C-alpha positions in Angstrom: 4.9 -53.9 -15.5 8.4 -55.1 -16.3 8.3 -53.2 -19.6 7.2 -50.0 -17.9 9.9 -50.4 -15.2 12.5 -51.0 -17.8 11.4 -47.8 -19.7 11.7 -45.9 -16.4 15.3 -47.0 -16.0 15.1 -50.1 -13.9 17.5 -52.2 -16.0 18.2 -54.8 -13.3 15.4 -57.4 -13.6 15.9 -58.7 -10.1 15.4 -55.1 -8.7 12.5 -54.5 -11.0 10.7 -57.7 -9.8 11.4 -56.8 -6.2 9.8 -53.4 -6.7 6.8 -55.1 -8.4 6.4 -57.5 -5.4 6.4 -54.6 -3.0 3.9 -52.6 -5.0 1.5 -55.6 -5.4 1.7 -56.5 -1.7 0.8 -52.9 -0.8 -2.0 -52.8 -3.3 -3.5 -56.1 -2.0 -3.5 -54.9 1.6 -4.9 -51.4 0.7 -7.6 -52.6 -1.7 -8.8 -55.5 0.4 -8.9 -53.2 3.5 -11.1 -50.9 1.4 -13.3 -53.8 0.5 -13.8 -54.9 4.1 -14.4 -51.4 5.4 -16.5 -50.1 2.6 -18.6 -53.1 1.4 -20.9 -54.9 3.9 -23.0 -58.0 3.5 -26.8 -57.5 3.5 -28.0 -58.1 7.1 -31.0 -60.1 6.0 -28.7 -62.5 4.2 -26.3 -62.8 7.1 -29.2 -63.9 9.3 -30.3 -66.7 7.0 -29.5 -70.3 7.7 -26.5 -71.9 5.9 -27.2 -73.7 2.7 -26.8 -77.5 2.6 -23.8 -78.5 0.5 -24.8 -81.7 -1.3 -28.4 -80.8 -2.0 -27.1 -77.4 -3.1 -24.8 -79.0 -5.7 -27.6 -81.0 -7.1 -30.0 -78.1 -7.3 -27.4 -76.0 -9.0 -26.9 -78.7 -11.6 -30.6 -78.7 -12.2 -30.4 -75.0 -13.1 -30.3 -75.0 -16.9 -28.9 -71.5 -17.4 -26.2 -72.3 -14.9 -25.3 -75.6 -16.7 -25.0 -73.7 -20.0 -22.8 -70.9 -18.5 -20.6 -73.4 -16.6 -20.1 -75.7 -19.6 -19.2 -72.7 -21.8 -16.7 -71.5 -19.2 -15.2 -75.0 -18.8 -14.7 -75.4 -22.6 -13.2 -72.0 -22.8 -10.9 -72.7 -19.9 -9.4 -75.8 -21.6 -7.3 -73.6 -23.9 -7.5 -70.2 -22.2 -4.0 -70.5 -20.7 -2.3 -71.6 -23.9 -1.8 -68.2 -25.5 -0.2 -66.9 -22.3 2.1 -69.9 -22.1 3.2 -69.8 -25.8 3.5 -66.0 -26.2 7.3 -66.0 -25.6 7.7 -68.9 -28.1 5.4 -67.2 -30.7 7.2 -63.9 -30.5 10.8 -65.3 -30.3 10.5 -68.0 -33.0 7.6 -67.0 -35.3 7.9 -63.2 -35.3 11.7 -63.2 -34.6 12.2 -59.5 -33.5 15.6 -58.3 -32.6 14.6 -57.9 -28.9 11.9 -60.6 -28.1 11.6 -59.5 -24.4 10.9 -55.9 -25.2 8.5 -56.9 -28.0 6.6 -59.2 -25.6 6.2 -56.3 -23.2 5.0 -53.9 -26.0 2.4 -56.4 -27.2 1.1 -57.0 -23.7 0.8 -53.2 -23.1 -1.1 -52.9 -26.4 -3.3 -55.8 -25.6 -4.2 -55.0 -22.0 -4.2 -51.2 -22.6 -6.7 -51.4 -25.4 -8.8 -53.7 -23.3 -9.0 -51.1 -20.5 -9.8 -48.3 -22.9 -12.7 -50.2 -24.5 -14.4 -51.2 -21.3 -16.8 -48.1 -21.4 -17.7 -48.9 -25.0 -18.7 -52.5 -24.2 -20.6 -51.4 -21.1 -22.6 -49.0 -23.3 -23.2 -51.7 -25.9 -24.3 -54.2 -23.2 -26.9 -51.7 -21.9 -28.2 -51.2 -25.4 -28.3 -54.7 -26.9 -28.1 -56.9 -23.8 -25.4 -58.9 -22.1 -25.7 -62.1 -24.1 -25.5 -60.4 -27.5 -22.6 -58.3 -26.4 -20.7 -61.4 -25.1 -21.4 -63.2 -28.4 -20.1 -60.2 -30.4 -16.8 -59.7 -28.4 -16.2 -63.5 -28.4 -16.6 -63.6 -32.2 -14.0 -60.8 -32.5 -11.7 -62.7 -30.2 -12.1 -66.0 -32.2 -11.3 -64.2 -35.5 -8.2 -62.6 -34.0 -7.0 -65.9 -32.6 -7.2 -67.4 -36.1 -5.3 -64.5 -37.7 -2.3 -65.1 -35.5 -1.7 -68.3 -37.5 -0.8 -66.3 -40.6 2.0 -64.3 -38.9 5.6 -64.9 -39.9 9.1 -63.6 -39.4 9.1 -59.8 -39.3 5.3 -59.4 -39.2 5.5 -57.2 -36.1 3.0 -54.5 -37.3 0.6 -57.2 -38.4 0.8 -59.0 -35.1 0.6 -55.7 -33.2 -2.6 -54.8 -35.0 -4.1 -58.2 -34.0 -3.0 -57.8 -30.4 -4.7 -54.4 -30.3 -7.9 -55.5 -31.9 -8.2 -58.7 -29.7 -7.2 -56.6 -26.7 -10.3 -54.3 -27.2 -12.5 -57.2 -26.2 -10.2 -58.9 -23.7 -11.8 -57.2 -20.6 -15.4 -57.5 -21.7 -15.9 -61.0 -20.3 -14.7 -59.8 -16.9 -18.0 -57.9 -16.3 -20.4 -59.6 -18.8 -20.0 -63.2 -17.5 -20.3 -62.2 -13.7 -23.4 -60.1 -14.6 -24.9 -63.1 -16.4 -24.0 -65.3 -13.4 -25.9 -62.9 -11.1 -28.9 -63.5 -13.3 -28.5 -67.2 -12.9 -28.3 -66.9 -9.1 -31.5 -64.8 -9.2 -33.2 -67.6 -11.2 -32.0 -70.1 -8.6 -33.5 -68.0 -5.8 -36.8 -68.1 -7.8 -36.7 -71.9 -7.9 -35.2 -72.6 -4.4 -36.0 -69.6 -2.3 -32.4 -69.3 -1.2 -29.5 -66.9 -2.1 -26.5 -69.1 -2.9 -23.8 -66.9 -4.4 -21.0 -68.8 -2.5 -22.0 -72.2 -3.9 -22.3 -70.9 -7.5 -19.1 -68.9 -7.5 -17.3 -71.9 -6.0 -18.4 -73.9 -9.0 -17.2 -71.3 -11.4 -13.9 -70.9 -9.6 -13.0 -74.6 -9.3 -14.4 -76.6 -12.2 -12.6 -74.6 -15.0 -9.4 -74.9 -13.1 -9.5 -78.7 -13.3 -9.6 -78.6 -17.1 -7.1 -75.8 -17.2 -4.3 -78.0 -15.8 -4.1 -80.3 -18.8 -4.7 -77.3 -21.1 -1.6 -75.7 -19.7 0.5 -78.8 -20.1 -0.5 -79.9 -23.6 1.3 -77.3 -25.7 4.7 -77.8 -24.0 4.4 -81.6 -24.2 3.5 -81.3 -28.0 6.5 -79.0 -28.6 8.8 -81.4 -26.8 7.4 -84.3 -28.9 8.0 -82.6 -32.2 11.6 -81.7 -31.5 11.7 -78.3 -29.8 15.2 -77.3 -28.7 15.4 -74.2 -26.4 17.3 -71.1 -27.7 18.0 -72.6 -31.1 16.5 -72.1 -34.6 13.5 -74.3 -34.8 12.5 -76.8 -37.5 9.5 -76.3 -39.7 7.3 -78.8 -37.8 8.1 -77.0 -34.6 7.3 -73.6 -36.1 4.0 -75.0 -37.5 3.0 -76.4 -34.1 3.9 -73.1 -32.3 1.6 -71.2 -34.7 -1.1 -73.8 -34.6 -1.2 -74.2 -30.8 -1.1 -70.4 -30.3 -3.9 -69.6 -32.7 -6.1 -72.3 -34.3 -6.1 -74.8 -31.4 -7.5 -72.2 -28.9 -9.9 -70.9 -31.5 -11.6 -74.3 -31.8 -12.4 -74.3 -28.1 -13.4 -70.6 -28.1 -15.8 -71.4 -31.0 -17.2 -74.4 -29.0 -17.8 -72.1 -26.0 -19.5 -69.6 -28.3 -21.9 -72.1 -29.7 -22.8 -73.3 -26.2 -23.5 -69.8 -24.9 -25.9 -69.2 -27.7 -28.3 -71.5 -25.8 -28.3 -69.2 -22.8 -32.0 -68.5 -22.2 -32.0 -65.5 -19.8 -32.6 -62.2 -21.6 -33.1 -58.8 -19.9 -36.8 -59.2 -20.2 -36.8 -62.7 -18.7 -34.6 -61.4 -15.9 -37.1 -58.7 -15.0 -39.8 -61.5 -14.9 -37.5 -63.5 -12.6 -37.1 -60.6 -10.2 -40.9 -60.0 -10.3 -41.5 -63.7 -9.5 -39.1 -63.5 -6.5 -41.1 -60.5 -5.2 -44.4 -62.4 -5.7 -43.2 -65.4 -3.8 -41.8 -63.2 -1.0 -45.3 -61.6 -0.7 -46.9 -65.1 -0.4 -48.3 -65.3 -3.9 -47.9 -67.9 -6.6 -45.9 -67.1 -9.7 -44.8 -68.7 -13.0 -41.3 -69.8 -13.9 -40.6 -67.6 -17.0 -38.3 -70.3 -18.5 -40.4 -73.4 -18.0 -43.9 -72.1 -17.5 -44.2 -74.1 -14.2 -46.3 -72.7 -11.4 -44.2 -71.9 -8.3 -45.6 -71.6 -4.8 -44.0 -69.8 -1.8 -41.7 -71.9 0.4 -43.5 -74.2 2.8 -46.7 -74.3 0.8 -45.9 -77.1 -1.5 -46.7 -80.8 -1.2 -43.2 -81.4 0.2 -41.9 -79.3 3.1 -38.8 -77.3 2.5 -36.8 -79.4 5.0 -37.8 -82.7 3.4 -37.1 -81.3 -0.1 -33.6 -80.3 0.7 -33.0 -83.6 2.5 -34.2 -85.7 -0.5 -31.9 -83.7 -2.8 -29.0 -85.6 -1.3 -29.9 -88.2 -3.9 -30.6 -88.4 -7.6 -34.0 -89.2 -9.1 -32.6 -92.7 -10.0 -31.5 -93.3 -6.5 -34.8 -92.2 -5.0 -36.7 -94.5 -7.4 -34.3 -97.3 -6.2 -35.3 -96.6 -2.6 -38.9 -96.8 -3.6 -38.4 -100.1 -5.4 -35.8 -101.8 -3.1 -36.1 -100.0 0.2 -33.7 -97.8 2.2 -31.0 -100.5 2.2 -30.7 -100.5 -1.5 -30.2 -96.7 -1.5 -27.5 -97.0 1.1 -25.8 -99.8 -1.0 -25.8 -97.5 -4.1 -24.2 -94.6 -2.2 -21.5 -96.9 -0.7 -20.8 -98.4 -4.1 -20.5 -94.9 -5.7 -18.0 -93.9 -2.9 -16.0 -97.2 -3.3 -15.8 -96.8 -7.1 -14.6 -93.2 -6.7 -12.0 -94.3 -4.2 -10.7 -97.0 -6.6 -10.5 -94.6 -9.5 -8.6 -92.1 -7.2 -6.1 -94.8 -6.1 -5.5 -96.0 -9.7 -5.0 -92.4 -10.9 -2.5 -91.8 -8.1 -0.6 -94.9 -9.1 -0.4 -93.8 -12.8 0.7 -90.3 -11.7 3.5 -91.7 -9.5 4.6 -94.1 -12.2 5.1 -91.2 -14.7 6.8 -88.9 -12.2 10.3 -90.2 -12.5 12.2 -87.0 -11.6 11.4 -83.4 -10.7 13.9 -82.3 -13.3 12.0 -84.0 -16.2 8.8 -82.8 -17.7 6.1 -85.4 -16.8 4.2 -87.0 -19.6 0.6 -86.1 -20.4 -0.6 -89.3 -18.8 0.7 -88.0 -15.5 -1.0 -84.7 -15.9 -4.3 -86.3 -16.7 -3.9 -88.8 -13.9 -3.4 -85.9 -11.4 -6.6 -84.2 -12.6 -8.5 -87.5 -12.5 -7.2 -88.2 -9.0 -8.4 -84.8 -7.8 -11.9 -85.2 -9.4 -12.2 -88.8 -8.0 -11.2 -87.6 -4.5 -13.8 -84.9 -4.7 -16.3 -87.5 -5.6 -15.3 -89.6 -2.6 -15.9 -86.7 -0.3 -19.2 -85.9 -2.0 -20.5 -89.5 -1.6 -19.2 -89.7 1.9 -21.4 -86.7 2.9 -24.4 -88.6 1.6 -23.9 -91.7 3.8 -25.6 -90.3 6.9 -28.7 -89.1 5.0 -28.8 -92.5 3.2 -29.2 -94.2 6.6 -32.0 -91.8 7.5 -34.0 -92.1 4.3 -36.4 -94.6 6.0 -37.9 -91.8 8.0 -39.3 -90.2 4.8 -42.6 -91.6 3.6 -43.0 -93.0 0.1 -45.7 -90.4 -0.8 -43.3 -87.6 0.1 -40.6 -89.1 -2.1 -43.0 -89.5 -5.1 -44.2 -86.0 -4.7 -40.6 -84.7 -4.6 -39.7 -86.7 -7.8 -42.7 -85.1 -9.6 -41.8 -81.6 -8.4 -38.2 -82.0 -9.3 -39.0 -83.2 -12.8 -41.2 -80.1 -13.4 
């Protein structure tokens, strides 16, 4: 947008960004108003009872396709922010154009513009060969392009522009392929649990990758500072190498890791049709078969464990439930209290490390501080998670041992 505004005659950057802010504010209001007025929740979903939080988390993590998709997204998120952060450094110090600002804008227009143009192509490809194969294909193109950036040098503007265009052609594909695969995962969860839980799943996908993105965004700048980067000055060879490496090869390693993980994703178009058919069978009161595991599934309320008891027992792991069978309800309560206490201690220790490293807001904090902040956030989340389990732990005595054993057998299947 700054590049387009500059081309239109808005030479004053402050005025250009003020116009951008006004345009974006208007778009946010108009588009969200259109969403609220034009898209309505399904009434049968609105009438359903709320999904329990802690058992919902545990059941989500038992969903194998979800675990694969979440892990791939988390690995990908570790380095996803690095190219955007290092783009000005890469263009200014590695490519060395006469006007770095204008060249950055041109590259971004090429990258994002080609991505927009190629969306119809990848939609057509996905319909023909399936979502997973299309995602693997576009990811492979992105990985190769990321590696090619490493070989750019001063003056290689055409070479870099070609890579930006090619990698841009696949840049938008994940924006519709991954959510479509996530919808299949949620359908599979409905088959297994009988509930629609879009909110819980999308919260996972929104929050977990952001935890790992924080250190991913800080690592490149910390490394450049460590190897001797000096702003607005000619850079040494080590600094030039690390800019190229962190911009290209480093993210490519994580992209490749995510690619290898997603190859294990088990839901094809055929399996998804079987999942939808299974949901319909259960809704009609008939048994069905899990197309991924082969297990026999029965309609809600017809199993050995009632739906209410099943969700209640999912406040605890299989190991904790076995501990309750062996040592009684008090042992389970003690384990939950211990888990909450350990999480609280880790959180306090991480906060201490973070405060120690934060000497001044004018200085870039060390990586230990960044990792400590992330650790503190995760530990605080764990404290809240275990705190929500304390009340159910006190009530576990009201569930018979036979019900707990049946639940453990059903969960392992």
